[in-house]
C-alpha positions as CSV (number, residue, x, y, z in Angstrom):
1,M,25.8,22.7,5.0
2,V,24.7,19.5,6.7
3,S,25.2,15.9,5.8
4,K,24.4,12.4,7.0
5,K,25.0,8.8,5.8
6,V,22.2,6.4,5.3
7,K,22.0,2.8,4.1
8,V,19.6,1.9,1.3
9,T,17.4,-0.9,2.6
10,N,14.7,-1.5,0.0
11,P,15.4,-4.7,-1.8
12,T,15.7,-3.3,-5.4
13,G,17.8,-0.2,-4.6
14,L,17.0,3.1,-6.3
15,H,15.2,2.0,-9.4
16,L,12.5,4.2,-11.1
17,R,9.7,4.2,-8.6
18,P,11.8,4.8,-5.4
19,A,14.0,7.4,-7.4
20,G,10.8,9.2,-8.3
21,I,9.6,9.2,-4.7
22,L,13.0,10.5,-3.5
23,C,13.0,13.3,-6.1
24,K,9.5,14.3,-5.3
25,E,10.4,14.6,-1.6
26,A,13.6,16.6,-2.5
27,M,11.7,19.0,-4.7
28,Q,9.7,20.3,-1.7
29,Y,12.8,22.0,-0.3
30,K,14.7,25.1,-1.5
31,S,18.1,23.7,-0.4
32,R,20.5,22.1,-2.8
33,I,20.3,18.4,-2.1
34,T,22.9,15.9,-3.4
35,F,24.1,12.5,-2.3
36,S,27.5,10.9,-2.7
37,Y,28.2,7.3,-3.2
38,R,31.0,4.9,-4.4
39,E,34.3,6.7,-4.4
40,N,33.1,10.4,-4.4
41,M,30.5,10.1,-7.1
42,T,27.7,12.7,-6.6
43,A,24.1,12.8,-7.7
44,N,21.5,15.5,-7.6
45,A,18.6,14.3,-5.5
46,K,16.2,16.5,-7.4
47,S,16.9,14.8,-10.7
48,V,15.4,11.4,-11.4
49,L,18.0,10.8,-14.2
50,S,20.8,11.7,-11.8
51,V,19.4,9.4,-9.1
52,L,18.9,6.5,-11.6
53,G,22.4,7.1,-13.0
54,A,23.9,6.5,-9.6
55,C,22.8,2.8,-9.8
56,V,22.4,2.6,-6.0
57,K,21.7,-1.0,-5.0
58,S,20.2,-2.4,-1.8
59,G,22.8,-2.3,1.0
60,D,24.7,0.6,-0.5
61,E,25.5,3.5,1.8
62,I,24.9,7.0,0.5
63,E,25.7,10.4,2.1
64,F,23.1,13.2,1.7
65,T,24.4,16.8,1.7
66,C,22.0,19.7,2.0
67,E,22.9,23.3,1.6
68,G,20.4,26.2,1.9
69,E,17.9,27.9,4.1
70,D,15.9,24.8,4.9
71,E,18.9,22.4,5.0
72,E,18.1,20.7,8.3
73,A,14.5,19.9,7.4
74,A,15.6,18.7,3.9
75,L,18.3,16.4,5.4
76,Q,15.8,14.9,7.8
77,A,13.2,14.3,5.1
78,M,15.8,12.6,2.8
79,V,17.0,10.3,5.6
80,D,13.4,9.5,6.7
81,A,12.4,8.7,3.1
82,V,15.3,6.3,2.6
83,N,14.8,4.7,6.0
84,S,11.1,4.2,5.2
85,G,11.9,2.1,2.1
86,L,10.8,4.7,-0.4
87,G,7.4,3.2,-0.9
88,E,8.5,-0.4,-1.1
């Protein structure tokens, strides 16, 4: 299991379009990918509804946790996706 914190920088947070991009990226990996935010709330990064339900806003810090056979690559992809602004 690996984890890393990242700050959401895109101006509108994780609304529908960036949430979809994040989920699409997460679905490419076999590992279980979640992220935690605000007082130990957890969201499934492979579920658009779960990501949207997190209500992550610009400037919020989230911590990705990946567990499985390709966890290192999955974690790096998630961090890179958020750092790139998720298409915005």
